N, C-alpha and C positions, 0 to 999 in steps of 0.2 A: 426819877426821884420827885419831880414836881407833882406827879399823880398821887404820891403818898402824903402830900401836905394836909389834906382833909383829915387824915388819921392821926396827925400830931396831937390834937387835944385829948386823944384817948390815952395818951401816956400820962401816968400819975406823977412821975418824977422829972418832968420837963423843966430844965433850967438852962439859961443862956449866960451863966456866970463864967465867961471865958476871958482870959487875959488878952492883951494886945497881940502877943506873939501867937496865940492860938487863932485869933481872928485873921492874922496875916498868913498863917499857914493855910487856913481855909480859903482865903482869897487867892493864894498862889495855886492851890489845887484846882480851884474853879477856873482860873484864867489860863495858866500854862499847861497843866496836866490834862485838862479836859478840852477847852476850846482850842488851844494850840495843837493838841494831838489830832483832833478832828480836822482842823484846818490843813495840817501837813498831810494827813491821810487822804483828804480829798484832792489836794494838789498832786499827790503821787498817783492817784487814780486817773487824773487827767492826762498824765504823760504815758500811760500804757494802754494797750488795746483791751477791749472787753474780754477777749480770749485769754490774754495773759492774766488779767485781774481775776478771772474765774478760776484760774489755776493757783494763783498766789493766795487769795483770801482764805480758802480752807486750810492751807498749809500753816497760816498764822496761828490757828487754833492748836495744831500739833506743837508748834514752837513754844507757845504759851504754856502748854501742859508740860513739855520737856523742861522748860526753865523753872516752873513751879516745883517739879520733882527735884531738880538739881539744886536750886537755891534755897527752897523752903522746906525740903524733905517731905513734900506731900506724897501720899501713897499712890503708886501706879498700880491699879488693880485691873481685874478682868474687864470692867466696863470702859476704863480708859484705853486699854489695849484694843478692845473691840471697836471703839469709836475711832481711834487712830487708823485701824485697818480699813474701816469703812471710808474714811476720808481719803486715804491713799488710793483705795480702789476707785472711788469716784473721780479723783483727779486723773488717775491713769485712763479711765474711760473717756473723760472729756478731752484729754490731751491726745489720745490715740485717734479720735475722730476728727480732730482739727488739723 
């Protein structure tokens, strides 16, 4: 998102008229949801081997798609299914050789 900052003046309707609650929500998202998530993600990666992390990381994408379909009723189409199949195939290939 920082790379998009130079494009901000191109927006004609740019206003920062936000209430205190909205600024606190933005601060919360920046601190806990972003920095905190990356911190705990990296701490988790430190405790597992590279082989295990190479198996777990692609599965996270499938879990995220599954949760978006389940919770937000996003469509699960041919491309989502093909991607999930390719991820599962890749994980199976990596785990069988290990």
